[in-house]
C-alpha positions in Angstrom: -62.0 176.0 100.8 -60.2 173.4 103.5 -57.0 174.3 104.7 -54.6 172.3 102.7 -56.2 174.3 99.5 -54.0 176.9 98.3 -55.8 177.7 94.9 -59.4 176.7 94.4 -60.3 177.1 90.5 -63.6 176.6 89.9 -65.5 176.1 86.4 -63.3 178.6 84.8 -64.2 179.9 81.1 -62.3 182.4 79.0 -63.7 182.8 75.9 -62.6 185.0 73.2 -65.3 187.2 71.2 -67.2 189.9 71.2 -70.0 189.5 74.1 -68.9 186.1 75.6 -69.6 187.3 79.1 -73.0 187.9 78.1 -73.2 184.6 75.9 -72.0 182.8 78.9 -74.4 184.1 81.2 -77.1 182.6 78.4 -75.4 179.3 78.1 -73.8 177.9 81.1 -72.3 175.0 79.7 -71.8 175.8 75.7 -70.0 172.9 74.0 -67.3 173.2 71.3 -69.9 173.4 68.3 -72.5 176.1 69.8 -69.0 178.0 70.8 -67.9 177.7 66.8 -71.6 178.7 65.9 -71.6 181.8 67.7 -68.1 182.6 66.3 -66.4 182.1 69.9 -63.5 180.8 70.6 -63.2 178.6 74.2 -59.5 178.9 75.1 -60.1 177.3 78.8 -63.9 175.6 79.2 -65.4 174.5 82.4 -62.0 174.2 84.5 -62.2 173.2 87.9 -59.0 172.1 89.9 -58.4 172.1 93.7 -54.2 172.7 93.9 -52.7 171.6 97.4 -50.7 173.4 99.8 -46.6 172.4 99.1 -47.3 170.2 95.6 -46.2 170.6 92.3 -49.2 170.6 90.4 -48.4 170.1 86.5 -50.8 171.3 84.1 -49.7 169.4 81.1 -50.8 169.8 77.2 -50.1 170.4 73.6 -49.6 173.5 71.8 -53.0 175.4 71.7 -54.3 173.1 74.7 -55.1 176.0 76.8 -52.6 175.3 79.5 -51.2 178.7 79.6 -54.4 180.5 79.2 -55.7 178.8 82.1 -52.6 179.7 84.6 -53.1 183.2 82.9 -56.5 182.9 84.1 -55.4 181.8 87.7 -53.6 185.1 88.5 -55.3 187.4 86.5 -53.2 188.0 84.5 -55.7 187.1 81.7 -59.4 187.9 82.4 -61.3 185.1 82.6 -64.9 185.0 80.9 -66.5 183.5 84.3 -65.7 181.2 87.0 -64.2 181.7 90.7 -60.9 181.5 92.1 -60.3 181.7 95.6 -56.7 182.5 97.0 -55.4 183.8 100.1 -59.2 184.1 101.8 -60.7 185.8 98.7 -62.2 185.3 95.1 -59.8 187.1 93.1 -62.2 187.6 90.1 -63.9 189.8 92.7 -60.2 191.7 93.8 -59.7 195.4 92.6 -56.6 196.2 90.5 -55.0 197.5 93.5 -55.5 194.4 95.2 -54.1 192.1 92.5 -51.0 193.8 92.0 -50.4 193.5 95.9 -51.3 190.1 95.7 -48.9 189.5 92.8 -46.1 191.4 93.8 -46.1 189.8 97.5 -48.0 186.2 97.6 -47.4 185.4 94.0 -44.1 184.4 91.9 -43.8 183.6 88.2 -41.2 182.5 85.6 -41.7 182.1 82.2 -39.8 180.5 79.3 -38.5 183.6 77.9 -35.7 184.8 80.9 -37.0 188.4 80.5 -34.2 189.5 82.6 -32.8 193.2 82.4 -29.9 193.4 80.2 -28.4 196.6 82.2 -28.8 195.1 86.1 -26.7 192.8 86.9 -27.7 189.2 88.5 -27.9 190.7 92.0 -29.7 193.6 91.0 -32.2 191.2 88.8 -32.9 189.3 91.7 -33.4 192.1 94.0 -35.8 194.3 91.7 -39.0 192.8 92.8 -38.0 193.9 96.2 -37.1 196.9 94.9 -40.6 197.4 93.4 -41.8 196.7 96.6 -39.9 199.6 98.5 -37.8 197.2 100.2 -34.3 198.9 101.4 -31.4 198.7 99.6 -29.7 196.7 102.5 -32.2 194.5 102.8 -33.1 193.6 99.5 -29.3 192.8 98.5 -29.1 190.5 101.8 -32.1 188.5 100.7 -31.3 188.7 97.0 -27.5 187.3 97.7 -29.3 184.3 99.6 -31.3 183.3 96.8 -28.5 184.1 94.2 -26.6 180.9 96.6 -29.9 179.3 96.9 -30.1 178.8 92.9 -26.3 178.0 92.5 -24.8 181.1 91.4 -22.8 182.4 94.0 -19.9 184.4 92.7 -22.0 185.5 89.8 -23.6 188.2 91.8 -21.5 191.3 89.6 -22.5 189.2 85.7 -24.7 190.6 83.1 -27.0 188.5 81.3 -25.3 188.7 78.4 -22.7 187.2 80.3 -24.7 183.9 81.2 -25.2 180.9 79.7 -28.9 180.2 79.1 -29.7 177.4 82.1 -27.6 180.4 84.3 -30.2 182.9 82.9 -33.6 181.1 83.7 -31.4 180.4 87.6 -31.8 184.3 87.6 -35.4 184.2 86.4 -36.5 181.5 89.3 -34.3 183.2 91.9 -36.1 187.0 90.8 -39.0 184.9 91.5 -38.6 183.4 94.6 -36.9 186.4 96.3 -40.5 187.9 97.5 -41.1 184.4 99.2 -44.5 183.5 97.3 -47.1 181.6 98.5 -47.8 180.4 94.9 -45.0 179.8 92.4 -46.3 179.6 88.5 -43.8 178.2 85.8 -44.5 178.1 82.3 -42.3 175.8 80.7 -39.4 177.5 81.8 -37.2 175.1 80.8 -38.3 174.3 77.4 -36.3 176.2 75.9 -33.0 175.0 76.7 -30.7 172.1 75.5 -31.7 168.5 76.9 -28.8 168.1 78.9 -29.0 171.4 80.7 -33.0 170.9 81.0 -32.3 167.8 83.0 -30.1 169.3 85.3 -32.3 172.2 85.5 -35.3 169.9 86.4 -33.0 168.2 89.0 -32.0 171.4 90.6 -36.2 172.4 90.8 -36.9 169.5 92.6 -33.6 170.1 95.4 -35.1 173.3 95.3 -38.5 172.2 96.2 -37.3 169.9 98.6 -35.9 172.4 100.5 -38.8 175.3 100.0 -42.1 173.1 99.7 -43.8 175.9 97.7 -47.2 175.5 96.2 -46.1 175.2 92.7 -48.0 175.4 89.5 -45.7 174.4 86.2 -46.6 173.9 82.6 -45.3 171.7 80.2 -45.9 170.6 76.5 -43.6 167.5 77.8 -45.3 164.5 79.5 -41.0 162.9 81.0 -41.1 166.2 82.8 -44.5 166.3 83.9 -44.0 162.8 85.2 -40.4 163.3 86.6 -41.9 166.7 88.6 -45.3 166.3 89.3 -47.6 165.2 92.6 -50.3 165.4 90.4 -50.9 166.3 86.7 -53.8 167.9 85.0 -53.9 166.8 81.2 -55.9 169.3 78.8 -57.7 169.3 75.3 -58.7 171.9 73.8 -59.2 174.4 76.4 -61.1 171.3 79.2 -59.2 169.6 81.6 -59.5 165.4 80.8 -58.0 164.2 83.8 -56.2 165.0 87.2 -54.1 162.5 88.6 -50.7 161.2 90.0 -48.1 160.4 87.8 -49.0 156.4 88.5 -52.7 157.0 88.2 -52.5 158.2 84.5 -50.7 155.4 83.5 -52.8 152.6 85.1 -56.1 154.2 84.7 -55.9 156.8 82.1 -59.8 158.6 81.8 -59.8 158.6 77.8 -57.4 157.3 75.2 -56.2 161.1 74.6 -54.7 160.4 78.0 -53.7 156.7 77.3 -51.8 157.8 73.7 -49.6 160.4 76.5 -48.7 157.0 78.6 -48.0 154.8 75.5 -44.5 154.8 75.4 -43.8 155.9 79.1 -41.2 153.7 80.9 -43.7 152.4 83.7 -40.9 150.8 85.9 -40.1 154.7 86.4 -43.7 155.9 87.9 -45.1 153.1 89.0 -44.5 152.4 92.6 -44.2 149.3 94.1 -47.0 149.8 96.3 -49.2 150.6 93.1 -49.2 146.8 92.5 -48.6 145.1 95.4 -51.9 146.8 97.4 -54.5 144.9 95.2 -52.5 141.8 95.9 -52.6 142.0 99.5 -56.4 143.1 99.5 -57.2 139.8 97.2 -54.6 137.7 99.6 -56.1 138.6 102.7 -60.1 138.1 101.5 
């Protein structure tokens, strides 16, 4: 794995059905029809992707496309049927349960659509909770939690409980809680999709500001193409468990790999996506010839 690659996912499969691992061993590249004939469901099919350090990598797809399943495979919250996932110098599929727990606690942050805050804990206590699990002393975890609460714009709300917060504020707590461990790799699964449109836009702005400060390696899931092109350095578009194309937002708009990808870009305001150099560069090259 090259130094600029944070996560290297190669030929990952998640097949549901009895005997899926034996089936995949006998049939290394089964198509959808072959899977169906044998009673299997291919939730993730032969997915390969390299996620670069410091980038926002968005996995985009409609409901049922396999995007959330793939991300859960990357962190082994779901056990892949086959493939290789290299992170932090090791193949995660060979890591022991104890090693996985430590990797998730100390190297990975996760934010989901459901806020999953502990209702009996304050904002500060919810934020500090992962450090408590790590065994960090109370004084240290409180200092760190206060820093992160301030970072996500909730200074002054440290003593509030989840029921006293708006949806956007609750999601900020979820983000703070995932950041408090200073993760090397940050997974966000549709974190803003349950919010009202205006709040969602505000959270996207705050998210980009945070990334400009922190330069995290981020895997972000969404079904909203406008959100994807607004946030992403690169986008993977999924359909029926397979990755259709991986590209920058402007590459997707200019050179969609197939009709399925092109359909996503059809109603996009291209002026917002295509940078001047994407149009000017070919003209310069032509002129110089």
